C-alpha positions as CSV (number, residue, x, y, z in Angstrom):
1,Q,16.3,9.7,4.2
2,V,13.7,7.8,1.5
3,Q,10.5,9.4,0.0
4,L,7.7,7.5,-1.3
5,V,5.6,8.9,-4.4
6,E,2.0,7.5,-4.9
7,S,0.5,7.4,-8.1
8,G,-2.8,5.4,-9.5
9,G,-5.5,6.4,-7.3
10,G,-9.1,7.7,-9.1
11,L,-12.4,6.9,-9.6
12,V,-13.8,3.6,-10.5
13,Q,-17.1,1.7,-10.9
14,A,-17.8,-1.0,-8.2
15,G,-16.5,-4.2,-9.2
16,G,-13.8,-2.8,-11.0
17,S,-9.7,-3.0,-10.7
18,L,-7.0,-0.1,-10.0
19,R,-3.5,-0.7,-9.6
20,L,-1.2,1.3,-6.9
21,S,2.4,2.1,-7.0
22,C,4.7,3.4,-4.3
23,T,8.0,4.1,-5.9
24,A,11.0,5.0,-3.5
25,S,13.8,7.2,-3.8
26,G,16.7,8.0,-1.8
27,R,18.2,4.9,-0.8
28,T,19.7,2.3,-3.2
29,S,18.7,-0.6,-1.0
30,S,15.4,-2.2,-1.0
31,N,16.2,-4.7,2.5
32,Y,12.8,-3.5,4.4
33,A,9.3,-4.0,4.6
34,M,6.6,-2.2,2.7
35,A,2.5,-1.9,3.8
36,W,-0.2,-0.4,1.9
37,F,-2.7,1.6,4.5
38,R,-5.6,3.5,3.9
39,Q,-8.2,6.1,5.6
40,A,-11.5,7.0,5.1
41,P,-12.7,10.0,6.2
42,G,-13.8,10.0,9.7
43,K,-11.6,6.7,10.3
44,E,-8.1,5.7,11.9
45,R,-5.5,5.0,9.6
46,A,-5.8,0.7,8.7
47,F,-3.6,-1.5,7.7
48,V,-3.9,-2.7,4.1
49,A,-1.5,-5.3,2.9
50,G,2.5,-5.4,3.7
51,I,5.3,-7.6,2.0
52,N,8.8,-8.1,3.4
53,W,12.0,-7.1,1.9
54,S,13.0,-10.4,-0.3
55,G,8.8,-10.1,-1.9
56,D,8.4,-14.0,-0.4
57,S,6.0,-12.9,2.5
58,T,2.6,-10.9,1.7
59,Y,0.3,-10.2,4.8
60,Y,-3.5,-8.8,3.9
61,A,-6.3,-7.4,5.8
62,H,-9.5,-9.4,6.5
63,S,-11.3,-6.6,4.2
64,V,-9.6,-7.3,1.1
65,K,-8.1,-10.8,1.2
66,G,-8.7,-12.4,-1.9
67,R,-9.3,-9.1,-3.4
68,F,-5.6,-7.3,-3.3
69,T,-2.3,-8.3,-3.8
70,I,0.9,-6.4,-2.9
71,S,3.8,-7.2,-5.0
72,R,7.1,-5.3,-5.1
73,D,9.9,-5.0,-8.0
74,N,13.5,-4.0,-5.5
75,A,15.5,-3.4,-9.3
76,K,12.6,-0.4,-9.3
77,N,12.5,0.5,-6.0
78,T,8.7,0.0,-6.3
79,V,5.5,-1.8,-4.4
80,Y,2.5,-2.7,-5.8
81,L,-1.0,-2.9,-4.9
82,Q,-3.4,-4.5,-7.5
83,M,-7.1,-3.8,-6.6
84,S,-10.1,-6.2,-7.7
85,S,-13.4,-6.1,-7.3
86,L,-13.7,-3.0,-5.6
87,K,-16.4,-1.9,-3.6
88,P,-17.6,1.4,-2.0
89,E,-16.2,0.5,1.2
90,D,-12.9,0.6,-0.6
91,T,-12.8,4.4,-0.5
92,A,-10.1,6.3,0.9
93,V,-7.1,7.7,0.6
94,Y,-4.1,4.8,0.4
95,Y,-0.7,5.4,1.8
96,C,2.1,3.4,1.7
97,A,4.3,3.3,3.9
98,G,8.1,2.1,4.9
99,R,9.3,0.5,7.4
100,L,13.2,0.9,7.2
101,R,14.7,-0.4,9.9
102,Y,13.3,-4.0,9.5
103,R,12.8,-6.5,7.0
104,A,9.6,-7.7,8.5
105,V,5.8,-6.6,8.2
106,T,3.7,-5.6,11.0
107,T,0.0,-4.2,10.8
108,L,0.7,-1.3,13.2
109,P,1.1,2.2,11.7
110,N,3.9,3.6,14.1
111,Q,6.2,1.2,13.1
112,Y,6.5,3.0,10.0
113,D,9.5,5.4,9.4
114,T,8.1,6.5,6.1
115,W,5.5,8.0,4.3
116,G,4.0,8.7,1.0
117,Q,1.8,11.6,0.4
118,G,-1.6,9.1,0.1
119,T,-3.7,8.5,-3.4
120,Q,-7.2,8.9,-3.3
121,V,-9.5,6.3,-4.4
122,T,-12.7,6.3,-4.9
123,V,-15.5,3.3,-5.7
124,S,-18.9,4.3,-6.5
125,S,-21.9,1.9,-6.4
């Protein structure tokens, strides 16, 4: 069983930056895909960015491409989401997710086996 714990959320002004971290425990290998999703009040959970098991393939939602960067350090069992040029519409609870049986990314939340508890990101205008 893998447990995911996010950190790094907070309040930031528009145009600012934040870095989210997601650390996995409970499994020694990191040969699975990881992703970040977000959920704003009254909206469905949406794909933000994903990274394959080795870190050499990344995927982004159109709304964040060019502003957000996903990366992973398998030696530390940690995935990062560097967020820059933040906008008020980026305000949401951000979740990391692991697709434990697959090495490739999908944008569908129901294809991920394990989730973190979420971290709030609030961008003020």
